[in-house]
RODRENDREN-988876 format. One record per atom (N, C-alpha, C): x, y, z. Coordinates in steps of 0.1 Angstrom, whole numbers, padded with zeros to 4 digits, always signed. Layout:
% residues N
XYZ...
//
This chain:
% residues 377
+0009-0011+0000-0001-0001+0001+0013+0011-0002+0003+0024-0009+0012+0035-0008+0011+0041+0006+0022+0049+0008+0022+0060+0019+0009+0071+0019+0008+0080+0029-0004+0088+0024+0004+0098+0015-0006+0104+0008-0004+0114-0005+0001+0126+0003+0000+0131+0015+0005+0142+0022+0017+0141+0030+0025+0128+0031+0036+0127+0036+0048+0129+0025+0058+0129+0030+0070+0127+0019+0075+0113+0017+0074+0115+0005+0078+0101-0003+0093+0097-0006+0100+0088-0003+0113+0086-0007+0115+0090-0023+0107+0081-0030+0106+0082-0045+0106+0098-0051+0100+0105-0044+0097+0121-0049+0110+0128-0043+0119+0120-0040+0134+0132-0031+0127+0138-0020+0118+0133-0008+0113+0141+0001+0102+0149-0003+0095+0151-0011+0082+0158-0014+0068+0146-0013+0061+0156-0009+0046+0145-0009+0042+0142-0023+0036+0133-0026+0027+0135-0040+0018+0145-0041+0011+0152-0029+0003+0163-0028+0013+0178-0034+0027+0176-0027+0033+0187-0031+0037+0186-0043+0042+0177-0051+0047+0173-0064+0035+0175-0071+0023+0171-0073+0014+0174-0080+0008+0189-0082+0010+0195-0070+0008+0212-0066+0017+0222-0074+0030+0216-0070+0039+0225-0076+0046+0223-0088+0047+0209-0095+0054+0206-0107+0047+0201-0117+0038+0193-0112+0029+0185-0120+0023+0196-0135+0028+0192-0149+0026+0199-0161+0026+0214-0158+0036+0218-0150+0038+0232-0147+0052+0234-0147+0064+0228-0142+0075+0229-0142+0083+0219-0140+0097+0220-0142+0107+0206-0141+0108+0206-0124+0111+0195-0121+0117+0191-0107+0129+0181-0109+0136+0186-0102+0151+0176-0097+0149+0167-0084+0146+0154-0086+0142+0147-0073+0156+0139-0070+0165+0145-0061+0177+0139-0054+0178+0128-0050+0184+0118-0052+0184+0106-0044+0171+0097-0041+0164+0096-0048+0147+0093-0051+0146+0077-0048+0154+0069-0042+0150+0058-0037+0142+0050-0048+0149+0051-0058+0144+0044-0069+0148+0027-0067+0133+0020-0072+0131+0005-0069+0142-0001-0078+0150+0005-0088+0156-0004-0094+0170+0001-0099+0177+0000-0088+0193+0005-0089+0202-0008-0091+0211-0008-0101+0217-0022-0101+0212-0032-0104+0199-0034-0109+0192-0044-0114+0192-0048-0129+0196-0043-0137+0197-0045-0151+0209-0040-0155+0217-0049-0158+0232-0047-0164+0233-0046-0176+0244-0042-0183+0247-0040-0200+0243-0052-0206+0246-0064-0201+0245-0073-0210+0230-0077-0214+0224-0077-0201+0207-0079-0200+0204-0069-0210+0202-0055-0209+0197-0049-0220+0203-0053-0233+0214-0055-0236+0220-0059-0250+0211-0067-0255+0208-0077-0247+0203-0091-0248+0189-0089-0252+0182-0079-0248+0168-0074-0249+0168-0069-0262+0175-0062-0268+0181-0054-0280+0178-0065-0293+0185-0077-0288+0183-0085-0298+0172-0094-0302+0163-0089-0292+0149-0098-0300+0143-0092-0307+0135-0102-0316+0125-0096-0324+0116-0088-0319+0111-0094-0308+0097-0086-0303+0096-0075-0297+0108-0070-0294+0113-0058-0286+0116-0045-0297+0111-0037-0292+0113-0025-0302+0127-0017-0296+0138-0017-0303+0147-0012-0301+0154-0001-0313+0161+0008-0308+0168+0019-0318+0183+0024-0310+0189+0025-0323+0204+0028-0319+0206+0042-0325+0211+0053-0316+0212+0064-0323+0228+0070-0320+0233+0077-0332+0245+0080-0331+0248+0093-0337+0257+0101-0329+0259+0116-0335+0257+0125-0323+0263+0138-0325+0260+0147-0317+0261+0162-0324+0263+0173-0319+0264+0184-0325+0270+0187-0336+0285+0178-0334+0294+0183-0346+0294+0170-0356+0288+0159-0355+0287+0148-0364+0271+0146-0371+0271+0138-0381+0258+0134-0385+0252+0125-0377+0239+0127-0375+0233+0121-0367+0223+0107-0375+0227+0095-0369+0223+0082-0377+0211+0076-0365+0202+0071-0374+0192+0062-0367+0192+0047-0373+0191+0037-0365+0190+0024-0368+0179+0016-0361+0172+0007-0365+0163+0002-0359+0164-0015-0358+0162-0016-0343+0167-0032-0340+0159-0043-0350+0158-0056-0345+0167-0061-0333+0182-0058-0337+0191-0059-0326+0204-0059-0328+0215-0069-0324+0218-0078-0330+0228-0086-0325+0241-0078-0322+0248-0085-0313+0256-0077-0307+0268-0070-0319+0272-0078-0326+0280-0073-0334+0276-0059-0345+0262-0060-0345+0257-0048-0350+0260-0032-0340+0260-0035-0329+0267-0024-0317+0278-0019-0319+0278-0005-0316+0297-0004-0318+0304-0007-0306+0312-0003-0304+0324-0009-0297+0317+0002-0283+0317-0006-0270+0312+0002-0256+0321+0011-0257+0332+0012-0260+0345+0022-0258+0344+0033-0266+0334+0033-0277+0334+0042-0287+0326+0053-0284+0327+0067-0282+0320+0076-0275+0307+0079-0287+0295+0087-0281+0287+0094-0291+0275+0084-0294+0274+0073-0285+0263+0065-0291+0254+0063-0280+0239+0058-0283+0227+0055-0275+0220+0043-0278+0219+0033-0273+0206+0023-0274+0196+0024-0266+0185+0025-0274+0171+0030-0267+0161+0013-0269+0157+0011-0256+0149-0002-0257+0137+0002-0252+0124-0001-0258+0111+0004-0254+0105-0010-0249+0094-0005-0239+0088-0014-0232+0091-0022-0223+0102-0018-0216+0109-0024-0208+0101-0034-0193+0092-0025-0191+0082-0029-0181+0078-0044-0182+0073-0046-0197+0068-0060-0198+0078-0070-0199+0094-0066-0196+0103-0077-0200+0111-0078-0187+0111-0069-0180+0121-0072-0167+0109-0066-0156+0114-0076-0146+0104-0072-0132+0109-0058-0127+0121-0056-0126+0126-0042-0120+0119-0029-0126+0119-0032-0140+0111-0018-0148+0099-0019-0144+0091-0031-0143+0076-0032-0140+0074-0023-0124+0085-0028-0114+0083-0021-0101+0085-0007-0101+0095-0002-0113+0096+0014-0114+0084+0017-0119+0079+0014-0130+0066+0022-0135+0053+0021-0123+0054+0008-0118+0044+0008-0107+0047+0018-0096+0059+0024-0092+0061+0035-0080+0053+0048-0083+0051+0049-0096+0046+0061-0098+0029+0060-0102+0023+0051-0093+0007+0049-0095+0001+0057-0084+0007+0069-0081+0000+0079-0076-0006+0087-0083-0002+0086-0102-0010+0089-0112-0019+0080-0116-0030+0080-0123-0039+0072-0131-0031+0063-0139-0035+0051-0137-0027+0040-0146-0032+0042-0162-0043+0050-0165-0047+0052-0176-0034+0064-0184-0028+0071-0175-0020+0081-0180-0004+0077-0181-0001+0064-0174+0011+0057-0175+0016+0049-0186+0022+0053-0196+0029+0047-0208+0035+0035-0209+0048+0035-0206+0057+0026-0204+0072+0030-0201+0080+0021-0198+0095+0024-0195+0102+0024-0209+0110+0033-0207+0122+0029-0221+0137+0031-0212+0145+0023-0218+0157+0023-0207+0169+0024-0222+0180+0035-0218+0188+0039-0227+0202+0039-0220+0209+0028-0230+0222+0027-0226+0232+0036-0235+0241+0045-0229+0247+0055-0236+0266+0053-0232+0274+0052-0243+0285+0055-0240+0290+0070-0237+0301+0072-0234+0307+0088-0233+0300+0097-0241+0293+0106-0237+0290+0119-0245+0280+0113-0255+0274+0101-0253+0261+0097-0260+0251+0104-0258+0240+0106-0266+0226+0113-0267+0217+0111-0275+0206+0117-0276+0197+0117-0286+0196+0131-0290+0202+0141-0287+0200+0154-0291+0189+0163-0286+0191+0178-0286+0179+0184-0282+0168+0183-0288+0155+0181-0279+0140+0178-0286+0132+0182-0276+0120+0179-0280+0108+0181-0272+0100+0168-0271+0093+0165-0261+0081+0156-0258+0066+0161-0258+0057+0156-0262+0042+0157-0262+0039+0153-0248+0048+0146-0239+0041+0143-0227+0050+0145-0214+0047+0140-0203+0051+0137-0193+0061+0129-0192+0074+0132-0185+0083+0121-0185+0094+0122-0173+0095+0111-0166+0104+0109-0151+0117+0103-0162+0128+0109-0160+0139+0104-0165+0150+0101-0152+0150+0088-0152+0154+0084-0138+0169+0077-0140+0177+0082-0133+0194+0078-0137+0198+0067-0127+0197+0056-0135+0200+0043-0127+0216+0040-0125+0224+0045-0135+0238+0043-0134+0243+0053-0142+0257+0054-0139+0267+0065-0146+0260+0078-0145+0264+0090-0151+0261+0103-0149+0257+0109-0162+0247+0118-0159+0240+0125-0173+0238+0138-0173+0243+0148-0181+0238+0161-0177+0228+0164-0189+0221+0172-0179+0205+0178-0186+0206+0191-0188+0202+0195-0200+0199+0209-0201+0188+0212-0206+0182+0220-0199+0167+0222-0199+0161+0235-0205+0150+0238-0214+0145+0250-0216+0128+0254-0217+0123+0261-0219+0108+0265-0215+0107+0271-0231+0116+0268-0240+0116+0278-0254+0102+0270-0260+0098+0283-0267+0086+0281-0276+0090+0278-0290+0101+0278-0295+0108+0276-0306+0107+0260-0308+0101+0254-0319+0102+0241-0318+0104+0235-0332+0111+0244-0342+0111+0239-0354+0126+0230-0354+0121+0218-0364+0130+0210-0363+0143+0212-0374+0157+0206-0376+0166+0207-0384+0156+0197-0396+0155+0200-0407+0153+0190-0419+0164+0179-0420+0158+0170-0425+0165+0161-0434+0175+0153-0423+0170+0150-0411+0175+0143-0403+0167+0131-0398+0172+0119-0396+0164+0107-0391+0157+0110-0379+0161+0116-0373+0159+0119-0355+0154+0135-0355+0145+0139-0345+0139+0151-0343+0146+0158-0333+0154+0167-0341+0166+0175-0333+0161+0192-0337+0159+0200-0325+0157+0213-0325+0166+0218-0335+0159+0228-0341+0171+0238-0350+0178+0246-0340+0170+0253-0330+0178+0262-0322+0171+0256-0309+0184+0257-0301+0184+0250-0288+0188+0262-0277+0180+0266-0267+0187+0278-0256+0184+0274-0242+0193+0269-0239+0188+0261-0223+0192+0272-0213+0179+0269-0199+0178+0279-0192+0181+0271-0177+0182+0259-0178+0186+0253-0167+0198+0240-0170+0204+0238-0162+0215+0226-0164+0217+0220-0150+0216+0205-0153+0217+0198-0139+0227+0183-0143+0232+0179-0132+0241+0167-0136+0235+0158-0126+0226+0147-0132+0220+0135-0126+0229+0123-0122+0231+0121-0109+0239+0105-0104+0228+0099-0103+0234+0082-0101+0225+0071-0100+0215+0073-0087+0200+0071-0087+0192+0076-0078+0185+0088-0080+0191+0096-0088+0182+0111-0092+0172+0109-0103+0161+0118-0101+0154+0116-0112+0149+0132-0116+0146+0133-0130+0144+0143-0135+0130+0145-0142+0119+0154-0135+0107+0153-0140+0104+0164-0148+0102+0165-0161+0097+0173-0170+0082+0171-0178+0079+0184-0176+0064+0185-0183+0064+0186-0201+0052+0184-0204+0049+0184-0219+0059+0195-0223+0066+0193-0236+0072+0202-0243+0081+0212-0239+0088+0206-0227+0100+0212-0222+0111+0208-0230+0117+0216-0238+0129+0212-0244+0141+0209-0238+0150+0197-0241+0158+0191-0231+0167+0183-0241+0180+0181-0236+0193+0177-0242+0199+0170-0231+0201+0157-0230+0208+0147-0218+0223+0139-0227+0234+0147-0222+0245+0139-0227+0249+0132-0215+0255+0118-0217+0265+0109-0209+0276+0115-0205+0281+0113-0194+0293+0119-0189+0302+0106-0183+0307+0103-0196+0315+0090-0193+0302+0076-0197+0309+0065-0197+0302+0055-0202+0293+0044-0192+0287+0037-0197+0279+0028-0187+0267+0041-0182+0263+0049-0191+0250+0055-0184+0240+0049-0189+0232+0047-0179+0216+0041-0180+0207+0049-0172+0198+0051-0182+0186+0060-0179+0171+0057-0183+0163+0055-0173+0149+0049-0176+0142+0059-0178+0132+0061-0189+0123+0072-0190+0110+0064-0185+0101+0071-0177+0090+0067-0176+0081+0076-0180+0072+0070-0192+0066+0082-0200+0051+0082-0196+0044+0092-0202+0030+0092-0200+0023+0095-0210+0015+0089-0211+0003+0091-0222-0006+0105-0221-0003+0111-0232-0011+0126-0234-0018+0127-0249-0027+0118-0253-0035+0115-0267-0041+0129-0266-0039+0133-0282-0045+0144-0287-0061+0142-0287-0067+0151-0293-0084+0150-0292-0085+0143-0309-0074+0146-0315-0077+0136-0330-0072+0123-0328-0063+0121-0318-0063+0105-0318-0072+0099-0309-0078+0107-0300-0088+0101-0293-0100+0095-0303-0103+0106-0312-0115+0104-0319-0113+0093-0331-0100+0094-0335-0096+0082-0344-0097+0066-0337-0095+0068-0326-0093+0052-0316-0110+0051-0313-0116+0062-0308-0131+0061-0302-0141+0056-0313-0141+0064-0323-0148+0059-0335-0150+0047-0340-0138+0040-0339-0139+0027-0346-0143+0016-0335-0144+0020-0325-0150+0013-0315-0164+0015-0307-0169+0024-0315-0181+0028-0307-0191+0019-0311-0194+0013-0323-0202+0006-0327-0199-0009-0325-0204-0016-0314-0201-0031-0315-0210-0039-0321-0207-0048-0329-0216-0054-0338-0226-0066-0332-0221-0066-0319-0231-0073-0309-0240-0067-0301-0238-0051-0302-0251-0045-0298-0264-0046-0302-0274-0043-0295-0287-0042-0304-0291-0026-0300-0291-0019-0311-0292-0004-0313-0304-0001-0307-0306+0008-0303-0320+0013-0297-0327+0016-0308-0340+0021-0306-0351+0023-0315-0347+0039-0327-0342+0047-0322-0341+0058-0331-0328+0054-0336-0318+0047-0333-0306+0045-0343-0314+0034-0351-0323+0027-0352-0328+0016-0359-0336+0026-0373-0340+0036-0368-0347+0043-0379-0338+0045-0394-0347+0045-0403-0340+0045-0417-0344+0064-0420-0335+0063-0430-0334+0078-0437-0347+0078-0444-0356+0090-0443-0366+0094-0452-0367+0107-0457-0372+0111-0471-0373+0122-0479-0386+0126-0484-0397+0119-0477-0407+0124-0482-0409+0137-0485-0417+0142-0496-0419+0156-0499-0411+0162-0504-0400+0158-0511-0389+0166-0518-0392+0166-0529-0387+0176-0536-0388+0178-0552-0381+0172-0560-0383+0170-0573-0371+0164-0580-0359+0174-0583-0348+0169-0585-0337+0174-0584-0327+0176-0598-0324+0189-0602-0316+0190-0615-0303+0185-0612-0297+0185-0598-0285+0179-0596-0283+0168-0590-0285+0156-0596-0287+0141-0590-0275+0139-0584-0260+0145-0586-0252+0142-0581-0247+0147-0569-0256+0157-0564-0254+0164-0552-0258+0155-0540-0254+0155-0529-0257+0148-0516-0268+0157-0512-0278+0151-0507-0290+0159-0500-0285+0164-0488-0289+0177-0485-0286+0182-0473-0294+0176-0463-0303+0170-0462-0313+0163-0453-0304+0150-0452-0296+0142-0459-0291+0132-0457-0277+0137-0449-0271+0145-0449-0258+0151-0444-0264+0153-0429-0275+0160-0428-0281+0162-0413-0284+0150-0404-0289+0141-0413-0294+0128-0405-0282+0120-0404-0270+0119-0413-0257+0114-0409-0250+0120-0393-0252+0134-0395-0246+0139-0382-0256+0135-0370-0268+0135-0372-0274+0132-0360-0274+0117-0357-0270+0112-0364-0266+0096-0359-0255+0094-0354-0244+0104-0356-0229+0100-0348-0234+0107-0334-0241+0120-0333-0243+0125-0322-0250+0115-0313-0263+0109-0317-0268+0099-0307-0259+0085-0304-0251+0086-0314-0240+0070-0308-0231+0078-0295-0227+0089-0298-0215+0096-0292-0222+0100-0278-0235+0104-0276-0243+0109-0262-0247+0098-0255-0242+0085-0262-0246+0074-0250-0235+0074-0237-0236+0078-0228-0222+0077-0221-0215+0061-0215-0225+0052-0214-0220+0041-0216-0213+0034-0228-0217+0036-0238-0211+0034-0251-0197+0039-0251-0197+0052-0250-0187+0060-0249-0172+0055-0238-0176+0055-0227-0169+0052-0217-0163+0037-0222-0174+0027-0225-0167+0017-0231-0157+0014-0241-0157+0022-0253-0150+0023-0261-0137+0033-0256-0138+0042-0248-0124+0050-0238-0118+0038-0235-0125+0030-0226-0116+0018-0218-0111+0010-0225-0116+0003-0235-0109-0005-0245-0098+0000-0249-0097+0012-0256-0087+0018-0261-0075+0022-0250-0078+0026-0239-0067+0028-0230-0060+0018-0225-0071+0005-0224-0063-0007-0219-0055-0015-0228-0055-0015-0242-0050-0022-0251-0031-0018-0246-0029-0033-0248-0012-0033-0248-0007-0029-0261+0003-0028-0258+0012-0022-0271+0011-0030-0282+0010-0028-0291+0007-0035-0308+0018-0049-0309+0030-0045-0303+0038-0059-0306+0037-0070-0293+0029-0068-0285+0031-0074-0273+0022-0088-0274+0029-0097-0271+0023-0113-0270+0025-0117-0258+0013-0124-0256+0011-0130-0240+0015-0145-0245+0020-0149-0232+0025-0165-0236+0015-0174-0227+0005-0182-0233-0004-0190-0224+0000-0196-0211-0009-0195-0203-0001-0200-0189-0012-0214-0184-0012-0216-0173-0019-0229-0168-0027-0222-0156-0041-0226-0154-0051-0223-0142-0043-0229-0131-0041-0219-0123-0035-0224-0109-0044-0218-0096-0044-0225-0086-0051-0220-0075-0045-0208-0066-0051-0204-0056-0042-0191-0050-0044-0176-0053-0037-0168-0051-0033-0155-0056-0029-0153-0066-0031-0141-0073-0029-0141-0086-0024-0125-0089-0018-0119-0099-0013-0109-0103-0015-0108-0117-0016-0095-0117-0018-0092-0136-0004-0094-0138-0002-0098-0152+0013-0100-0159+0017-0086-0162+0033-0085-0162+0039-0075-0164+0032-0062-0175+0027-0072-0185+0026-0063-0198+0008-0057-0198+0001-0065-0190-0013-0063-0187-0016-0048-0184-0027-0044-0188-0031-0034-0185-0045-0031-0179-0049-0030-0167-0064-0033-0163-0067-0018-0157-0081-0015-0162-0086-0002-0157-0101-0005-0152-0107+0003-0151-0120+0003-0147-0131+0018-0147-0143+0016-0151-0151+0032-0146-0163+0025-0141-0175+0033-0141-0185+0031-0133-0195+0020-0137-0190+0016-0151-0199+0004-0155-0190-0009-0158-0176-0009-0162-0170-0019-0167-0154-0023-0162-0153-0033-0164-0138-0035-0162-0132-0039-0174-0122-0036-0174-0111-0034-0186-0099-0040-0183-0095-0052-0194-0083-0056-0193-0080-0060-0209-0067-0056-0210-0060-0060-0224-0071-0056-0236-0077-0042-0235-0086-0039-0247-0099-0045-0246-0104-0053-0235-0117-0061-0233-0122-0054-0224-0136-0053-0225-0147-0046-0216-0155-0059-0210-0155-0056-0197-0164-0068-0189-0174-0060-0180-0188-0063-0178-0195-0058-0171-0195-0067-0156-0196-0058-0144-0195-0064-0134-0203-0056-0123-0208-0065-0111-0215-0056-0102-0211-0063-0089-0217-0059-0077-0215-0058-0064-0202-0064-0061-0200-0076-0054-0189-0079-0050-0179-0082-0060-0180-0087-0071-0173-0092-0084-0168-0080-0087-0175-0067-0087-0167-0055-0093-0161-0050-0082-0163-0048-0066-0152-0045-0060-0141-0053-0060-0138-0064-0063-0129-0074-0063-0120-0069-0075-0127-0068-0087-0119-0067-0096-0113-0053-0097-0118-0042-0092-0112-0031-0089-0101-0032-0079-0101-0040-0069-0089-0042-0062-0076-0050-0070-0081-0060-0077-0070-0063-0086-0069-0054-0095-0074-0043-0103-0066-0034-0108-0060-0025-0102-0064-0018-0093-0057-0010-0083-0044-0016-0078-0046-0027-0072-0030-0032-0067-0024-0044-0073-0028-0046-0088-0024-0055-0096-0022-0068-0092-0030-0073-0079-0027-0085-0073-0041-0088-0066-0044-0100-0066-0055-0105-0059-0053-0118-0048-0054-0114-0037-0051-0128-0026-0061-0138-0030-0056-0149-0023-0061-0160-0026-0078-0159-0019-0076-0154-0005-0089-0154+0000-0099-0144-0009-0095-0132-0016-0104-0125-0022-0106-0131-0037-0100-0139-0042-0101-0144-0053-0113-0155-0050-0111-0162-0039-0122-0172-0036-0137-0166-0034-0136-0155-0029-0151-0147-0029-0156-0144-0044-0150-0144-0053-0154-0141-0067-0168-0151-0070-0176-0148-0076-0188-0155-0080-0184-0166-0089-0192-0179-0092-0186-0186-0103-0181-0184-0116-0191-0172-0122-0187-0167-0133-0175-0157-0130-0172-0151-0124-0160-0140-0123-0146-0152-0122-0150-0163-0112-0139-0173-0111-0134-0179-0126-0145-0184-0135-0142-0186-0148-0133-0177-0157-0140-0167-0151-0132-0156-0161-0117-0154-0156-0117-0154-0145-0100-0151-0139-0090-0166-0145-0097-0177-0147-0091-0187-0148-0092-0185-0168-0098-0178-0173-0095-0178-0184-0084-0168-0189-0083-0157-0182-0072-0150-0183-0058-0153-0176-0056-0164-0168-0045-0172-0163-0043-0178-0175-0052-0187-0186-0050-0195-0197-0042-0187-0207-0047-0174-0208-0045-0164-0217-0031-0159-0216-0027-0157-0205-0012-0151-0200-0015-0137-0192-0028-0135-0191-0030-0124-0188-0030-0120-0174-0030-0133-0166-0028-0134-0150-0019-0143-0147-0010-0142-0137-0001-0152-0135-0002-0156-0118+0004-0166-0114+0002-0170-0100+0011-0159-0091+0006-0158-0083+0016-0151-0074+0028-0160-0065+0041-0156-0067+0050-0164-0066+0054-0162-0051
//
């Protein structure tokens, strides 16, 4: 269980979550010194390089700096494709590590004083001396956690966001740093969206874990939700079953012109669908709980006792539904309460599981077979 939100947290460098959210969240950067990270010294270089060799893992190699041409390569990366560790100026980035390594799952879980729907993933970078990805901005909040080595960060609130044309990476054309900090192992730099920043490794074996947040645009949500609003298994209500009529219209001299009445009818149809709060909530929950596109769950076996969510599983809920990995389920009463416990804690004790109804227990067994739930070891 989390400590009270009004008390200092070691993770936040002595700030309480209440203080952090009030002073810094989406307002200004924060440097959190010796932040008691739950993942120091638990992922060494060979392990990270081994993850970058996998076909099912998204990885990138960035080489260059202000005086050299930037180069970008995409994995997988057999060790022979990576530069020598002693060569300066290169960075290996591995995405979605929370689904691949227990320490990364613990790291992102440490930030669950924020909504799960906002937490995205953990990207881990290994950099040789002077390695970095260049000055850039991100459209989302990020916690930059220094795990080993040292990194110098320069940060700016500048509004100028034009990029250098013709590069394979997004590098700001102009960068005017206002702040500079050197992060040691255990330090965290929090940056709100759209703050320009540039991190450069000071020495080799510089490992930084980026806990990124989701900040979908209205367009992104509209694109995702419109495709989910109509479930083919739903029985539409009577107004949605009504067909277009145009009795009383006059003959038209312009047969290719779309009738204004049909355009109005189409707009009314969409508005009626979107005005159904449960339908919209279900579409949103399904979208927000979807795993990464490349994520594959290994089938598991049903076992008795306590269970936990698989590291890559995303579980959310609203007033009407429970969502797991892009699927929506209706629940009520004690089942709904216990499913919310599982979503909030990511674990369900054996005694709690035993109180589920027969149908809910069968669903838990299905989730275990699909690899979405695991026994608690």
